[in-house]
N, C-alpha and C positions, 0 to 999 in steps of 0.2 A: 735609882732615885737621884734626882739632881742634888749636887752639893751646893751649899750656900755659904755666903760670908757677908757679914754686916760691915760696910765701910764707914769710916768717920763716926764711930759710935760715941766718942768722947767729945763733949761740946766745946771745950775751951783749948784744945791742943792744936798746934799747927799741923796741917795735913800735907805730907810730902808725896806728891804724885810722881816724882822723878823715878820711882821704882816701877811705875806703870808705863808699859810701852804704848806708843800710838796705836789706835785701832787699825790703821792702814800703814804698812811699811811702804817703802818707795816702790816696790814691785806692784803692790795693790793699787797704788795711785796711778802708775803707768797703765795698768790693765783697765782701770776705770776710765782714764782719759782716752785710751784707744777706743773704747766702746762709745764714749761721748762724741768723739770726733770721727767715728767710723773709719779708723785707720787699721789696715790689715797688719798682721804680725810681720809679714815680709818687709813692708815699707818701714815699720817702726824699727825692726832689727837693723835695716840698712842705715837709717838715720843715726842710730846709736852706735854703729860700728860693731855690731854683734851678729852672730849667727842666730837663726830662728830658735835653735835649741838653747843657746845661751840666754836669749830673751825670755823664753818660756821658763827657764830655771829662775831667772831674776824675778819675773813676775810672781812666781809661786813662792819663793823663799825670801825675796828682798835682798838677796846676796848674789854677787857675781865676782868671778876671778879676774874679769877684764875691767878696764876703766871705760865705761860707756861715754859717748858724747851726749851729755845731758842737755846741753844748750840746743843742739840740733833736734833731739828727740822732743824736748819740751815745746819747741816752736811747731813741730809737726802735729802734736796731739793737743795743742791748745792750753798748755800749762805755762806758768810763770817760771822762767829758767832759774833765776837766782833763788827763788823760794824752794823749788824742787831740789836744787843743789844743797840747800841748808838741811832739808829733811834727810837727804842721802848721807849727809855728814853728821846726823844725829840730833837735829833740833828737837826740843821738847818744850811744851809750854812751861811757864814758871811755876814754882811751888805755890800752891794755894793754901792760905791760912783761913779756914772756914770759921774760926772763932769770931770773925767780923759779922757773921750772920747768925751765929749761935744756934738758932732752931732750924737748921738745915742739915739733913743727913743724906748721904748716898748709900744705897744698899745694893750690893752686887750679888746676883745669883748666877749659877752656871749649870748648864745642861748640855750634854753632847759636845763638850768642848767649847761651847759658846757662852761667854759671859755677857750679861746685860745689866745696865744700871737702872734703878728706879730711885725716886727721891721722895722723902717725907719731910714736910714743912709744917711748923705749927706756931701759933701765937703763944708767947711765953706767959701771958697773964691768963687768958681764957682757956688755954690748953686745947683749943680747937685745932685739928690737924687736917692736912690735905695730902693725898698720895698722888704722885705723878708717875703713871705706868705702874705695873705690878711686878715685873720680872717673872722668873720661872715659878716661884713658889711663895706662898703667903706667910710661911713661918717666921722669917726674919722681920717682916713688917709687923706682924702681930706681937712678936716679942718686944720690939722697940716701943710700940704703942703702950703695951702694958708696963714696961719699964719706966716710961716717962709719964704715965697716968694721963694719957691723951684721949680725946674724943674725936674719932675719925669722922669728919663731916663730908668730905668730897674725895672723889677719885677722878683725876684728869688724865685722859688718854691722848698721847701725842700722835699715835697711829696704831692701827689694829693688827700689825704683824705679830705672829705668835709669841715671839720672845718678849714682847712688851705687854701682852695681855694674858699670858698663860695662867696666871694666878687670879684672874679677875673673878671667876666663879667662886673660888674659895674665899676671897676677900669679901664678896657680897654676902656669902653665906654667914660669915663670922660677924660682919657689920651690916646687917640688913637695912639699916636706915641711911646708909651712905648714899650721897647723890652723885650720879655719874655724869661726866662731861666729855663730849666727843665731837670731832669734826666730821664724822661719818654722816653722809646724807641718808643712809639707810637706818640710822639709829632712831629709836623712838623720839618723837618730837620733843619731849621734855628733857631729853638727854643731849640734844644737839646744841653746840655753841651757836650763839646768835651774835650778829654784828653789834659791837659796842657793849657787849656783856662785860660786867665786872663783878667779882665775888669778893666779899669781905671775909677774911679769916681773922677774927679779932681785929687788930689794927692793920694787919697785912692786907694788901689789895692785889687781886689776881685778875689779869686781863689776858687776851689771847690774840695771836696773829696767825693767819693761814700761811702755811709753808709747805704746799704740795710739791710734787716733783719726784721725790723718793716714794711717796705714797699719796694717793688721791686725798686721803683724809688727814694729811700731815698738818700738825698744829704746833705752834710754839706758845708756851704759856709764860707770861712775864709776871714776876712777883716783885712788888715794890712796897714802899713805906716801912722799911725795916728799921728796927731800933738803931739809934746812933747814926742815922743817915747812911747805912751800909749801901753799897751799889745795888742796882737792880739785879735780879737773877732771872735768866731765861732758860727754861727747860725745853730743849730743842729736839728731843727724840733723835732720829737718824737724819735730820736735815743737814747737819754739819757735824763733823768731828774735829778734834785738834789736828790740823794739817791736812784735812781731807773733807769729802762730803759723802753722803749716802748715795748708793747706786741710783741712777735716774730711771727707776722702773716705769714711772709715768712719763717723765720728760726731763732730760738733762738741762735743756734750755730753761724750762720753767723752774726747775730746782734752783739754778744759779740766780735767775731773775728774782725769785722770791727771797732768797737769802740776801741779795743786795738791798731789796726794798724793805724787808721786814725785820731782818736781824742786824745788818750792818748799819742801819740807821739808828740803832739803840746807842746809848752813851758808850764811849770806848771802854769804860771800866766795867761794863755789864759782865757778870759771870755767866758763862755758857756751860750748861750742864747737859752733855750729850748722852745718848742711850748706850754708847760704848766708848771705852777709852777714857783718858784723863780730862779733867775740867780745863777750860781755857777762858779767854775773854774776847770780846769784840775786837779790841785793839790788837791782840796777838794774832787773830785770824786774818784781819785786814793786812797785817804786816807779813804774815808767814804762810798763809794758805795758798798753795800753788794753783788752785782752781780759780783764783781771782787776781 
């Protein structure tokens, strides 16, 4: 049975994400960049000054006993050299204090060693709530909804990969009136996101932008009109992680293009809430993500 944990359960305490590792260590980033740039292990190892075996260990574990030539390797595989160096040296996004948004929670569930984030948002007056992805199991979501006396109105899906929708059936069974929103072209018509759609959740306003590349139905949901003018929140799924991006299953070029057009054009202080790993901001990713 999957284990689960509710993150950020207390509304007014600073949340320290420095204890959370990046979703992708430097080896993961190198491996993704090689796939993106179609660079063979032999060529990458040579550029880095490593043997192929040493490169394989580095990509698997994020650790190497040698000092690789990061600048040469980054140039070969299409990464930003100094940003890659910073991640190799331990860069992490800054500590996020979620009390600025108050009614935003990250819930993390784990199955088979894979942790995934989903997000619950609500209006503090009406108590209307929206869930973004479901994670592996419904229990933590249902517990929080009951604890806060919320009415779950909407479920927004960033993409239909299993870890993000595993609990969807259970959620819909428990909350049968919930309205589903998806970027999938195969979804029932009344569940598909439409251009220029916006949803009001009490005073909050939810819009969406298409961010395919990792998945054909990839969607970023943007939540605005927070109390006290808190910055926008973007639920990005696996389109982007702190210091990395999701695998370009559909297209690496499309994935990066859509991030530039649809995510990096948001205000710099926009909070990015990914499907895996720590929260970050548009400004931090523009400054530190080696894929850009």
